[in-house]
DSSP file (Angstrom, degrees, kcal/mol; ACC not computed):
  #  RESIDUE AA STRUCTURE BP1 BP2  ACC     N-H-->O    O-->H-N    N-H-->O    O-->H-N    TCO  KAPPA ALPHA  PHI   PSI    X-CA   Y-CA   Z-CA
    1    1 A M     >        0   0    0      0, 0.0     4,-1.7     0, 0.0     5,-0.1   0.000 360.0 360.0 360.0 -52.1    0.0    0.0    0.0
    2    2 A F  H  >  +     0   0    0      1,-0.2     4,-1.8     2,-0.2     5,-0.1   0.897 360.0  52.3 -65.0 -39.4    2.7    2.5    1.0
    3    3 A R  H  > S+     0   0    0      1,-0.2     4,-2.2     2,-0.2    -1,-0.2   0.869 105.9  55.1 -64.4 -36.0    4.9    1.5   -1.9
    4    4 A R  H  > S+     0   0    0      1,-0.2     4,-2.3     2,-0.2    -1,-0.2   0.888 105.6  52.1 -65.0 -38.7    2.0    2.1   -4.3
    5    5 A I  H  X S+     0   0    0     -4,-1.7     4,-2.5     2,-0.2    -1,-0.2   0.917 109.0  50.4 -62.6 -42.8    1.5    5.6   -3.0
    6    6 A I  H  X S+     0   0    0     -4,-1.8     4,-2.5     1,-0.2    -2,-0.2   0.906 109.8  50.6 -61.9 -41.7    5.2    6.3   -3.6
    7    7 A V  H  X S+     0   0    0     -4,-2.2     4,-2.3     2,-0.2    -1,-0.2   0.912 110.5  49.2 -63.6 -42.1    5.0    5.0   -7.1
    8    8 A L  H  X S+     0   0    0     -4,-2.3     4,-2.4     2,-0.2    -2,-0.2   0.915 110.9  50.3 -63.1 -42.3    2.0    7.2   -7.8
    9    9 A E  H  X S+     0   0    0     -4,-2.5     4,-2.6     1,-0.2    -2,-0.2   0.924 110.6  49.3 -61.1 -44.5    3.8   10.2   -6.4
   10   10 A L  H  X S+     0   0    0     -4,-2.5     4,-2.6     1,-0.2    -1,-0.2   0.889 110.3  50.9 -63.0 -38.9    6.8    9.5   -8.6
   11   11 A K  H  X S+     0   0    0     -4,-2.3     4,-2.4     2,-0.2    -1,-0.2   0.905 111.0  48.2 -65.6 -40.1    4.6    9.1  -11.7
   12   12 A M  H  X S+     0   0    0     -4,-2.4     4,-2.4     2,-0.2    -2,-0.2   0.927 113.1  47.4 -65.0 -44.1    2.9   12.5  -10.9
   13   13 A I  H  X S+     0   0    0     -4,-2.6     4,-2.5     1,-0.2    -2,-0.2   0.909 112.5  50.3 -62.4 -41.9    6.3   14.2  -10.4
   14   14 A A  H  X S+     0   0    0     -4,-2.6     4,-2.3     2,-0.2    -2,-0.2   0.905 111.2  47.4 -65.0 -41.4    7.6   12.6  -13.6
   15   15 A S  H  X S+     0   0    0     -4,-2.4     4,-2.3     2,-0.2    -1,-0.2   0.899 112.8  48.9 -68.7 -38.7    4.6   13.7  -15.7
   16   16 A A  H  X S+     0   0    0     -4,-2.4     4,-2.4     2,-0.2    -2,-0.2   0.914 112.3  48.7 -64.9 -41.5    4.8   17.3  -14.3
   17   17 A F  H  X S+     0   0    0     -4,-2.5     4,-2.5     1,-0.2    -2,-0.2   0.892 110.2  52.1 -63.7 -39.4    8.6   17.4  -15.0
   18   18 A Q  H  X S+     0   0    0     -4,-2.3     4,-2.5     2,-0.2    -2,-0.2   0.905 109.2  49.6 -63.9 -41.4    7.9   16.1  -18.6
   19   19 A Q  H  X S+     0   0    0     -4,-2.3     4,-2.5     2,-0.2    -2,-0.2   0.929 111.6  48.2 -63.3 -44.7    5.3   18.9  -19.1
   20   20 A K  H  X S+     0   0    0     -4,-2.4     4,-2.7     1,-0.2     5,-0.2   0.903 111.6  50.9 -61.6 -40.4    7.7   21.5  -17.9
   21   21 A L  H  X S+     0   0    0     -4,-2.5     4,-2.3     2,-0.2    -1,-0.2   0.915 110.8  47.9 -63.3 -43.2   10.4   20.1  -20.1
   22   22 A C  H  X S+     0   0    0     -4,-2.5     4,-2.5     2,-0.2    -2,-0.2   0.907 112.4  49.7 -64.7 -40.4    8.1   20.2  -23.2
   23   23 A I  H  X S+     0   0    0     -4,-2.5     4,-2.3     1,-0.2    -2,-0.2   0.933 113.0  45.7 -64.1 -45.1    7.1   23.7  -22.4
   24   24 A S  H  X S+     0   0    0     -4,-2.7     4,-2.3     1,-0.2    -1,-0.2   0.860 112.4  51.8 -68.4 -33.5   10.7   24.9  -22.0
   25   25 A L  H  X S+     0   0    0     -4,-2.3     4,-2.4    -5,-0.2    -1,-0.2   0.920 111.1  46.3 -67.3 -42.7   11.7   23.1  -25.2
   26   26 A S  H  X S+     0   0    0     -4,-2.5     4,-1.4     2,-0.2    -2,-0.2   0.885 112.7  51.1 -67.0 -36.5    8.9   24.7  -27.2
   27   27 A W  H  X S+     0   0    0     -4,-2.3     4,-2.2    -5,-0.2    -2,-0.2   0.909 110.8  49.2 -64.4 -41.0    9.8   28.1  -25.8
   28   28 A A  H  X S+     0   0    0     -4,-2.3     4,-3.0     1,-0.2    -2,-0.2   0.907 108.8  51.4 -65.8 -41.5   13.5   27.5  -26.7
   29   29 A T  H  < S+     0   0    0     -4,-2.4    -1,-0.2     1,-0.2    -2,-0.2   0.795 114.5  45.0 -68.7 -25.4   12.6   26.5  -30.3
   30   30 A R  H  X S+     0   0    0     -4,-1.4     4,-0.5    -5,-0.2    -1,-0.2   0.852 120.5  38.8 -79.6 -35.4   10.5   29.7  -30.6
   31   31 A T  H  X S+     0   0    0     -4,-2.2     4,-2.1     2,-0.1     3,-0.4   0.876 103.8  63.0 -88.0 -39.6   13.1   32.0  -29.0
   32   32 A Y  H  X S+     0   0    0     -4,-3.0     4,-2.6     1,-0.2     5,-0.2   0.867  99.9  53.1 -61.9 -39.5   16.5   30.8  -30.3
   33   33 A P  H  > S+     0   0    0      0, 0.0     4,-2.3     0, 0.0    -1,-0.2   0.892 109.7  51.0 -60.7 -35.5   15.8   31.5  -34.0
   34   34 A R  H  X S+     0   0    0     -4,-0.5     4,-2.2    -3,-0.4    -2,-0.2   0.927 110.9  47.0 -65.2 -44.8   14.9   35.1  -33.0
   35   35 A I  H  X S+     0   0    0     -4,-2.1     4,-2.4     1,-0.2    -1,-0.2   0.903 112.0  51.5 -62.4 -40.7   18.1   35.5  -31.0
   36   36 A Y  H  X S+     0   0    0     -4,-2.6     4,-2.5     1,-0.2    -2,-0.2   0.891 108.5  51.1 -64.5 -39.2   20.1   34.0  -33.9
   37   37 A Q  H  X S+     0   0    0     -4,-2.3     4,-1.7     2,-0.2    -1,-0.2   0.908 109.7  50.3 -63.9 -41.1   18.4   36.5  -36.3
   38   38 A I  H  X S+     0   0    0     -4,-2.2     4,-1.0     1,-0.2    -2,-0.2   0.937 113.8  44.7 -62.6 -45.8   19.3   39.4  -34.1
   39   39 A Y  H  < S+     0   0    0     -4,-2.4     3,-0.4     1,-0.2    -2,-0.2   0.887 113.5  49.4 -67.1 -37.7   23.0   38.3  -33.8
   40   40 A S  H  < S+     0   0    0     -4,-2.5    -1,-0.2     1,-0.2    -2,-0.2   0.770 104.7  59.0 -74.2 -23.4   23.3   37.6  -37.5
   41   41 A S  H  <        0   0    0     -4,-1.7    -1,-0.2     1,-0.3    -2,-0.2   0.776 360.0 360.0 -75.0 -24.4   21.8   41.0  -38.4
   42   42 A W     <        0   0    0     -4,-1.0    -1,-0.3    -3,-0.4    -2,-0.2   0.504 360.0 360.0 -69.0 360.0   24.7   42.7  -36.5
């Protein structure tokens, strides 16, 4: 019983971490080309 609760907690933490990772990756793919354009225009 107790072990099952720990597994559920780990799964929730893992899914939340995965969502944050996906959000930051999509933000990076949107932002880095813009930064590259600014640097290449100099």
